[in-house]
C-alpha positions in Angstrom: 360.4 264.0 183.5 359.4 267.6 183.6 360.4 270.3 186.1 357.8 270.9 188.9 356.2 274.3 189.0 355.3 276.0 192.2 351.8 274.8 192.0 352.9 271.2 191.3 355.1 271.4 194.5 352.2 272.8 196.4 349.9 270.0 195.2 352.5 267.4 196.4 352.8 269.1 199.8 349.0 269.2 200.1 348.6 265.7 198.9 350.8 264.2 201.6 348.8 265.9 204.3 345.8 263.6 203.9 346.4 261.6 200.6 343.2 263.0 199.2 344.1 264.0 195.7 340.9 265.9 195.0 341.2 268.0 198.2 344.9 268.6 197.4 344.0 269.9 194.0 341.4 272.2 195.5 343.9 273.6 198.1 346.6 274.0 195.5 344.7 275.3 192.5 341.5 276.7 193.9 337.8 275.8 193.9 336.5 274.1 190.7 333.7 271.7 189.9 334.1 268.3 191.4 334.5 266.7 187.9 337.3 269.2 187.1 339.0 268.5 190.4 338.9 264.7 189.7 340.3 265.1 186.2 343.2 267.4 187.3 344.0 265.1 190.3 344.1 262.1 188.0 346.4 263.9 185.5 348.7 265.1 188.2 349.0 261.7 189.8 349.9 260.2 186.4 353.0 262.4 186.0 356.3 260.7 186.9 357.8 263.8 188.3 354.8 264.3 190.7 355.0 260.6 191.7 358.7 260.9 192.4 358.2 264.1 194.5 355.4 262.5 196.5 357.6 259.4 197.1 360.5 261.7 198.2 358.3 263.6 200.6 356.8 260.3 202.0 360.3 258.8 202.4 361.4 261.9 204.3 358.5 261.7 206.7 358.9 258.0 207.3 362.6 258.5 208.1 361.8 261.4 210.5 359.3 259.4 212.5 361.0 256.0 212.3 358.2 254.4 210.2 359.1 251.3 208.2 357.2 249.2 205.7 357.3 246.4 208.2 355.6 248.4 210.9 353.0 249.7 208.6 352.2 246.2 207.3 352.0 244.9 210.8 349.5 247.6 211.9 347.4 247.1 208.8 347.2 243.3 209.5 346.4 244.0 213.2 343.4 246.1 212.2 342.2 243.7 209.5 342.4 240.8 212.0 340.7 242.7 214.8 337.9 240.7 216.5 335.2 242.6 218.4 335.0 239.6 220.9 338.5 240.7 222.1 337.2 244.2 222.8 333.9 243.6 224.5 331.6 240.9 225.8 327.9 240.8 225.2 325.0 238.6 226.2 321.5 238.5 224.8 318.6 239.5 227.0 315.0 240.2 226.3 313.3 243.4 227.3 309.9 245.0 227.1 309.9 248.1 224.9 307.2 250.6 225.9 304.4 250.1 228.4 301.3 249.0 226.6 300.0 245.6 225.6 300.5 246.4 221.9 304.2 247.1 222.5 306.4 244.1 221.6 309.5 242.4 222.7 312.9 243.6 221.4 316.1 241.7 221.6 318.5 243.6 223.8 322.2 243.0 224.7 324.1 243.6 227.9 327.5 244.8 226.7 330.7 245.0 228.8 333.8 246.6 227.4 337.0 244.8 228.3 339.7 246.8 230.3 342.8 248.0 228.5 344.9 245.5 230.5 342.9 242.6 228.9 343.6 243.7 225.3 346.6 242.4 223.4 348.7 244.9 221.4 347.1 244.0 218.0 343.6 244.4 219.3 344.4 247.7 221.0 345.9 249.0 217.7 342.5 248.4 216.0 340.7 250.8 218.4 340.3 254.3 217.0 338.4 256.0 219.8 336.9 255.3 223.2 334.3 257.6 224.7 332.3 257.5 227.8 328.6 258.3 227.1 325.5 258.7 229.3 324.5 255.1 228.5 328.0 253.5 228.8 331.1 253.3 226.8 331.4 253.8 223.0 334.2 252.0 221.3 335.0 252.8 217.6 337.5 250.7 215.6 339.4 251.8 212.5 337.5 251.2 209.3 338.3 247.8 207.9 337.2 248.8 204.5 339.6 251.8 204.4 342.4 249.7 205.8 341.7 246.9 203.3 341.8 249.3 200.4 345.1 250.7 201.7 346.6 247.3 202.2 345.5 246.4 198.6 347.2 249.5 197.3 350.4 248.9 199.2 350.5 245.3 198.1 350.1 246.3 194.5 346.7 244.6 194.1 345.1 248.1 193.6 346.5 251.2 192.1 345.2 254.8 192.5 346.1 255.6 188.9 346.4 252.4 187.0 349.6 251.1 185.3 350.8 248.4 182.9 350.8 246.0 185.8 347.4 247.1 186.9 345.6 248.8 184.0 342.0 248.9 185.2 341.2 252.0 187.1 337.7 253.1 188.2 338.0 256.9 188.5 334.8 257.4 190.4 335.8 255.0 193.2 339.6 255.4 193.0 339.9 251.7 192.8 341.9 249.9 190.1 341.3 246.2 189.4 343.5 243.5 187.9 341.9 241.6 185.0 340.5 238.3 186.3 343.0 236.1 184.5 346.0 238.0 185.8 344.5 237.9 189.3 344.2 234.1 189.0 347.7 233.7 187.6 349.3 235.8 190.3 
């Protein structure tokens, strides 16, 4: 394992801010083409000393804020299991759109957001944002796709860099895949 340079350390510090390796390379090494940023990010994340330093920084943050693997896993599962019917009620209605004869019917919904006292803890954890708008309330939940990818990475199903256990890596998507036979055997 090599000695980290100042720029390597800066990359690690930048990486743990948002876990975006390409942005971290750009902040640590300067502006380059997107392809060059991708290549350098991939090379850096392959290095054992970089991986060890990132883990050390992550462990320190988790300890400082009292974050455990159990808590993270529980929150991920809560977001993945979130059911919109536990956040709002809606009923179908028909309404006339426009005012002329040529205008047609459009299916409309009356939507009622549930009050915070009606939400269980897991459903509340799935809500990213609540905003009052001119037409009512806008409720945004956390991205299930992003959380599912994160859960797969944490569980070892996906790897951001590939490994002997998980050799297939799609650089353009950041997704690594298990060979089909291994997935079936596991």
